[in-house]
C-alpha positions in Angstrom: -16.7 -60.3 1.5 -15.1 -61.3 4.8 -12.7 -63.1 2.9 -11.7 -60.6 0.9 -10.5 -58.4 3.3 -8.0 -61.2 4.9 -6.3 -62.9 1.9 -3.8 -65.4 3.5 -0.7 -64.9 4.2 2.0 -66.4 2.1 2.9 -69.9 3.9 5.9 -70.2 6.1 7.5 -73.6 7.9 9.6 -74.9 10.7 13.5 -74.7 10.0 14.0 -78.1 11.8 9.9 -79.4 12.0 11.3 -83.4 13.2 13.6 -82.3 15.3 10.8 -79.5 17.3 7.8 -81.5 16.8 9.0 -84.7 16.2 8.3 -85.7 19.8 4.6 -84.4 20.5 2.2 -87.0 20.9 -1.5 -87.2 19.5 -3.2 -86.2 22.6 -0.6 -83.1 22.3 -1.4 -82.3 18.9 -4.9 -82.9 19.4 -4.8 -80.0 22.4 -3.3 -78.2 20.2 -5.5 -78.0 17.0 -8.5 -77.2 19.4 -6.4 -74.7 21.3 -5.5 -73.1 18.1 -9.1 -73.3 16.2 -12.3 -72.6 16.7 -13.2 -75.9 15.1 -11.2 -78.7 14.0 -12.6 -81.9 11.9 -10.8 -85.0 10.7 -11.6 -87.1 7.8 -10.8 -88.9 5.7 -9.5 -88.6 1.6 -13.0 -88.9 0.3 -13.8 -86.0 2.4 -16.0 -87.9 5.0 -16.0 -86.3 8.6 -14.8 -88.9 11.1 -13.9 -87.1 14.4 -14.8 -83.3 15.3 -13.5 -81.3 18.4 -14.7 -77.1 19.3 -12.8 -75.0 20.8 -15.4 -72.2 20.8 -18.3 -72.6 23.1 -20.9 -71.5 21.3 -20.3 -73.9 18.1 -20.5 -76.2 20.0 -24.3 -75.7 21.1 -24.9 -75.4 18.1 -24.7 -78.8 18.2 -23.0 -80.0 14.8 -21.6 -83.1 16.5 -24.0 -85.3 14.5 -21.4 -84.3 11.1 -19.0 -87.6 12.1 -20.1 -89.5 9.1 -21.3 -87.0 7.1 -19.4 -85.3 3.8 -17.6 -82.1 4.5 -19.7 -80.5 1.2 -23.1 -82.0 3.3 -22.7 -79.7 6.1 -22.4 -76.6 3.9 -25.3 -73.8 2.0 -25.0 -74.8 -1.5 -22.6 -72.3 -3.0 -20.2 -73.4 -0.5 -20.1 -76.8 -1.6 -16.8 -75.9 -4.6 -15.0 -73.8 -2.0 -14.9 -77.2 0.1 -14.0 -79.3 -3.0 -11.1 -76.9 -3.8 -9.6 -77.2 -0.5 -9.8 -81.1 -0.7 -8.2 -81.3 -4.0 -5.2 -78.1 -2.4 -4.8 -80.6 0.5 -4.1 -84.0 -1.3 -1.9 -81.8 -4.0 0.2 -79.5 -1.9 -0.6 -81.2 2.0 -2.3 -77.2 2.7 -4.7 -75.8 1.2 -5.7 -72.4 1.2 -7.9 -70.5 3.7 -11.6 -70.5 2.7 -15.2 -68.8 3.8 -17.9 -71.4 4.2 -21.1 -71.0 5.8 -23.0 -73.9 7.5 -26.7 -73.6 7.8 -28.0 -72.8 11.7 -31.0 -74.5 12.8 -32.3 -70.6 13.7 -31.4 -67.5 12.0 -28.3 -66.7 9.4 -25.9 -69.1 8.3 -22.7 -69.4 10.3 -19.5 -68.2 8.9 -16.4 -70.4 9.6 -12.8 -69.9 7.8 -10.8 -73.0 7.0 -8.0 -74.2 5.7 -7.4 -78.2 5.6 -4.0 -79.9 5.8 -3.3 -83.5 4.8 -1.5 -85.2 7.3 -0.6 -88.9 6.8 0.2 -91.8 4.4 -3.5 -93.0 4.1 -4.1 -89.3 3.3 -6.4 -88.4 6.1 -7.1 -84.1 6.3 -7.5 -82.2 9.0 -9.5 -78.9 8.8 -9.5 -76.2 11.2 -12.1 -73.3 11.1 -12.4 -69.9 12.6 -15.7 -68.5 13.7 -15.5 -65.2 11.5 -19.5 -64.4 13.1 -18.1 -61.3 15.5 -16.3 -60.7 11.9 -19.0 -60.5 9.9 -21.4 -58.5 13.1 -18.7 -55.7 12.9 -18.6 -55.5 8.7 -22.5 -55.4 9.2 -22.3 -52.0 11.1 -19.7 -50.9 9.6 -22.0 -50.9 6.4 -25.3 -49.8 8.0 -22.6 -47.0 9.3 -21.6 -46.4 5.4 -24.8 -46.0 4.4 -26.1 -44.2 7.2 -23.4 -41.4 6.3 -24.2 -41.8 3.2 -28.1 -40.6 3.5 -26.9 -37.8 5.8 -24.9 -36.7 3.1 -26.7 -37.1 0.7 -29.8 -34.9 3.2 -26.8 -32.2 3.3 -26.0 -31.9 0.5 -29.6 -31.5 -0.8 -30.6 -29.2 1.7 -27.4 -27.0 1.5 -28.8 -26.9 -2.3 -31.8 -25.4 -1.6 -30.3 -22.9 0.9 -28.7 -22.3 -1.3 -30.7 -21.8 -4.4 -32.7 -19.8 -1.9 -29.9 -17.7 -0.8 -29.1 -17.0 -4.8 -32.6 -15.9 -5.7 -33.9 -14.3 -2.9 -35.1 -10.9 -3.8 -33.8 -9.3 -0.1 -30.1 -8.2 -0.1 -28.7 -10.3 2.4 -24.9 -10.8 3.5 -23.0 -13.3 5.7 -20.4 -11.6 7.9 -17.6 -13.2 10.0 -18.3 -11.6 13.3 -14.5 -12.0 14.4 -12.6 -9.6 11.8 -16.2 -8.5 10.1 -15.4 -8.7 7.1 -17.6 -10.0 4.6 -18.0 -13.9 3.8 -20.9 -13.4 1.3 -23.0 -11.5 -0.6 -26.6 -13.1 -2.8 -27.1 -11.3 -6.1 -29.4 -9.0 -4.5 -26.8 -7.1 -2.2 -24.3 -6.8 -4.9 -27.5 -4.5 -6.4 -28.1 -2.8 -3.5 -24.4 -1.9 -3.0 -24.0 -1.3 -6.2 -20.7 -3.3 -6.1 -20.2 -7.4 -7.7 -20.3 -9.9 -5.6 -16.8 -11.4 -5.8 -15.4 -7.9 -4.8 -17.6 -8.0 -2.0 -16.3 -11.2 -0.1 -13.4 -10.1 2.1 -14.7 -5.9 2.3 -14.6 -4.6 6.1 -18.6 -4.9 7.0 -18.5 -1.0 8.3 -16.6 0.8 5.1 -19.5 0.2 2.8 -21.5 3.0 5.1 -20.5 6.9 5.5 -18.2 8.2 8.4 -21.6 9.1 10.3 -23.1 5.4 10.2 -19.8 3.5 10.8 -20.6 3.4 14.8 -23.6 2.3 14.1 -23.1 -0.4 12.4 -20.5 -0.8 14.4 -23.1 -1.1 17.3 -25.2 -3.4 15.5 -22.4 -6.0 15.2 -21.6 -5.8 18.8 -25.7 -5.7 19.7 -25.5 -9.0 17.9 -23.3 -10.9 19.8 -25.3 -10.6 22.7 -29.0 -10.5 21.3 -30.6 -13.6 19.2 -31.3 -10.5 16.6 -30.9 -6.7 15.8 -33.7 -4.8 14.0 -33.8 -1.6 12.0 -30.5 -0.2 12.4 -30.5 3.1 10.9 -27.1 4.4 8.5 -25.9 5.4 5.3 -24.4 3.9 2.4 -20.4 5.3 2.0 -20.8 6.3 -2.1 -24.4 7.6 -2.6 -26.2 8.4 1.2 -28.7 6.5 0.9 -30.4 5.5 4.0 -30.4 1.6 4.6 -32.0 -0.3 7.6 -29.9 -3.3 9.2 -31.6 -5.8 10.7 -29.4 -9.4 11.1 -28.9 -12.5 13.9 -26.5 -14.2 14.9 -25.0 -18.1 13.9 -22.5 -20.6 14.5 -20.8 -22.5 11.6 -17.7 -25.4 12.2 -17.1 -23.3 16.1 -17.2 -20.1 14.3 -19.5 -17.0 14.4 -21.1 -15.2 11.7 -24.0 -12.6 10.8 -26.7 -12.7 8.8 -27.3 -9.1 8.1 -30.4 -8.0 6.2 -29.9 -4.7 4.0 -33.6 -2.8 3.7 -33.2 0.2 1.3 -35.4 2.8 2.6 -36.0 4.3 -1.4 -36.4 0.9 -2.4 -38.6 0.1 -5.3 -41.8 -1.3 -4.5 -42.5 0.5 -1.6 -45.0 2.4 -0.7 -44.1 6.5 0.6 -41.0 4.6 1.4 -39.2 8.3 2.6 -42.0 8.9 4.0 -41.7 5.7 6.0 -38.2 6.4 7.1 -39.4 9.6 8.5 -42.3 8.2 10.9 -39.2 5.6 12.1 -36.9 8.9 12.8 -39.6 10.7 14.2 -40.6 7.8 16.5 -37.0 7.0 17.9 -37.0 10.5 18.7 -40.0 11.5 19.6 -39.9 13.0 23.3 -43.1 10.0 24.4 -41.3 7.2 24.9 -42.8 4.0 22.3 -42.6 0.5 22.7 -43.8 -2.5 20.3 -44.4 -5.3 22.0 -45.7 -8.9 20.7 -49.0 -10.7 22.3 -47.2 -12.2 24.6 -46.3 -8.8 26.2 -42.2 -9.4 25.5 -40.5 -6.2 23.8 -39.6 -6.0 20.4 -38.6 -2.5 20.0 -38.2 0.5 22.0 -37.1 3.8 21.1 -34.6 6.1 23.2 -37.2 7.2 25.5 -38.4 4.8 26.5 -34.9 3.1 27.1 -34.8 6.2 29.5 -37.8 5.9 31.6 -37.0 2.3 32.1 -33.3 3.2 33.2 -31.9 0.4 30.7 -28.3 0.7 29.1 -29.9 0.2 25.7 -32.7 -1.1 24.0 -31.0 -4.3 24.0 -31.7 -4.5 27.5 -35.0 -4.5 27.3 -36.0 -5.8 24.5 -37.3 -9.4 24.8 -38.1 -8.7 28.4 -41.4 -8.2 29.7 -43.2 -5.0 29.3 -44.3 -5.7 33.1 -41.2 -5.8 34.0 -41.4 -1.9 34.1 -44.9 -0.9 32.9 -48.0 -1.4 35.7 -48.7 -1.9 39.3 -48.1 -6.3 39.6 -50.8 -8.1 39.3 -53.6 -5.0 39.0 -53.9 -2.6 36.0 -51.8 -4.5 33.6 -53.7 -6.9 33.2 -57.2 -4.8 32.7 -55.2 -2.5 30.0 -54.5 -6.3 28.0 -57.7 -7.4 28.3 -58.6 -4.3 27.1 -56.5 -3.6 24.0 -57.5 -7.8 23.4 -61.7 -6.9 23.5 -61.6 -3.3 21.6 -58.0 -3.0 20.5 -56.8 0.5 21.4 -57.1 1.9 24.9 -56.7 5.5 25.5 -55.3 7.5 28.3 -54.9 4.5 30.4 -53.4 5.9 33.6 -50.6 3.8 35.6 -47.2 3.9 36.9 -43.9 2.8 34.9 -40.7 1.6 36.7 -37.7 2.0 36.6 -34.4 -0.9 36.6 -33.3 1.5 39.9 -36.1 1.5 41.5 -37.7 5.1 40.5 -41.1 5.7 39.1 -43.4 7.7 37.5 -47.3 8.1 36.7 -47.7 7.4 33.2 -50.9 7.6 31.2 -50.7 5.2 28.0 -52.2 4.9 25.1 -52.1 1.3 23.0 -53.2 0.0 19.7 -53.5 -4.1 19.2 -52.2 -4.9 15.7 -53.4 -8.2 15.1 -53.7 -8.5 10.8 -50.2 -8.4 9.6 -47.3 -10.4 9.5 -46.5 -10.6 13.1 -49.5 -9.6 15.5 -48.0 -6.6 18.2 -49.2 -3.9 20.1 -48.0 -0.2 20.0 -47.6 1.8 23.2 -47.6 5.4 23.5 -46.5 6.1 27.0 -46.5 10.0 28.4 -45.9 11.2 32.1 -49.0 12.5 33.5 -47.1 14.4 36.4 -48.1 17.9 34.3 -51.5 17.0 35.7 -50.7 17.5 38.8 -53.3 19.4 41.0 -55.5 18.9 37.9 -57.1 15.8 38.8 -60.2 16.6 40.5 -63.4 17.0 39.9 -65.8 18.7 41.3 -63.3 19.6 44.1 -62.8 15.7 45.1 -59.1 14.4 44.4 -59.5 11.3 42.0 -58.1 8.6 43.4 -54.5 7.5 42.2 -54.1 3.8 43.6 -55.5 0.9 45.3 -53.4 1.9 48.8 -56.6 4.3 49.5 -58.8 1.0 49.5 -56.6 -1.5 50.7 -55.6 0.8 53.8 -59.2 0.5 55.1 -58.9 -3.6 55.2 -58.8 -4.8 58.5 -61.1 -2.0 60.0 -63.7 -1.9 57.5 -66.2 -5.1 56.7 -65.8 -5.5 53.0 -69.2 -5.7 52.5 -69.1 -1.8 53.6 -65.8 -1.4 51.8 -67.5 -3.1 48.4 -70.2 -1.1 48.6 -68.3 2.3 49.1 -65.6 1.6 46.7 -68.5 1.1 43.7 -70.1 4.3 44.8 -67.2 6.4 44.7 -66.1 5.0 41.2 -69.6 5.2 39.8 -69.9 9.2 40.9 -66.8 9.5 39.6 -67.5 8.5 36.5 -70.5 10.9 36.4 -69.2 14.1 37.2 -66.2 12.6 34.3 -69.4 12.2 31.9 -70.7 16.1 32.9 -67.4 17.4 32.6 -66.6 15.9 29.4 -70.3 17.0 28.0 -70.0 20.4 29.2 -72.7 19.6 31.8 -75.6 17.6 28.8 -77.0 15.8 30.7 -78.4 13.7 27.8 -75.0 13.2 26.3 -73.7 12.3 29.2 -76.6 9.4 29.3 -75.9 8.4 26.7 -72.2 8.0 26.9 -72.7 6.2 30.1 -75.4 3.8 28.7 -77.5 5.3 31.1 -81.5 6.8 30.3 -82.0 10.3 31.3 -84.3 8.9 33.9 -81.3 6.4 34.8 -79.1 9.3 35.3 -81.6 11.9 37.4 -81.9 8.8 39.5 -78.2 8.6 40.1 -77.4 12.7 40.1 -80.2 12.6 42.9 -79.2 10.0 44.8 -75.2 11.6 44.8 -76.7 15.1 45.4 -74.7 16.5 41.9 -76.0 19.2 40.2 -79.1 21.7 40.4 -81.7 19.4 39.3 -84.3 22.0 40.6 -87.3 23.0 37.4 -85.2 20.8 35.0 -87.9 19.2 32.0 -86.1 16.0 31.9 -86.1 15.1 36.0 -88.2 11.7 36.2 -91.6 12.6 38.1 
């Protein structure tokens, strides 16, 4: 293989070798031969080695000096013997043989490849064979072959992957288009997208993406593509088709290919077949987006998935894209206090009603809010939905029995250092217990049996606590314990 890559060049001779080299003595000739080759063999006309010289230290360490007295053909592997015989024959007839690669067996490891040429140089028909070590070239050639094989395997893997994804792209039931992020033109559309848009897939290629939608929706499509350049994913952008006004939802993500940015866009019809009451779902989405109360959806790790404009306003953010992917704790709840309580109740019960906390804006503003939340763990993607309503309208009504409800923990933390912890904990517990009893009595319109059930107490236990806190008129109440 190495020999095939290095064909012999046409042999040229000195114009006047006698005048040019006639004065060279044997020592100088020997030095020239050794310096111009890795190994040199001197043989008689029968091919028996009479002397050996090495210009390569590695070959010298291989201990090939025991070749003296042996036939040249006995020093090579079986497949190389015919080549040796051909070189000896050619040197006898032509004085110079062709270069041929032969392999010498090594004591350890692979055979040693040497490229030889033989020259007859005297009247007694002696032969000098000069050889060049090909191991470095063989190593490079082996690496090249391995690299080529690795490239072939990688190419086959990529080709098979492309085939699978191409098949998936063509057979997918969802309408998908690929858009050039630079010029905002469609590069490719799958058959489902062609069917949904009512156009031939080949005609869609090269069309402007925003031109697919009506005038009122083109700005939304432009904003959708602009948001994809800065956000990893954008979901549920409402648009209408240009031809028939059919409502669509756009979702997409950005990816790079061959140093260019592309947009992978999924188009979903709100009126498509197979969906349960699709128009009602579309109306529901529009209502949620425009409702005055803030609405936000997070994943179980508390990262915002989507939010309506009311939440964006409360958070003092510039757009929905700015809040998406951020932790809800960035805006909601008192750090380290009630947000953990909120999520603990969602894990344990699945929903929370009328949870009071605060919502902090990006620029320092804060507002008392009331939260209703539900955890959805059995869907395609587990999530948590929050409805957030400002509670400022409740001012003046947060009193039970003439006592103002504590809205923050600052009222208690102000006492730290002035009141022993044991007393502070006891007083706090008593206050909370009294407030819960007053709330239960108010909610049940002073029906003490129902209040006891609501609080998880027996009637006797409730009356004991009523006496303790001096709540209500217990005289003449038959239900009171004796």
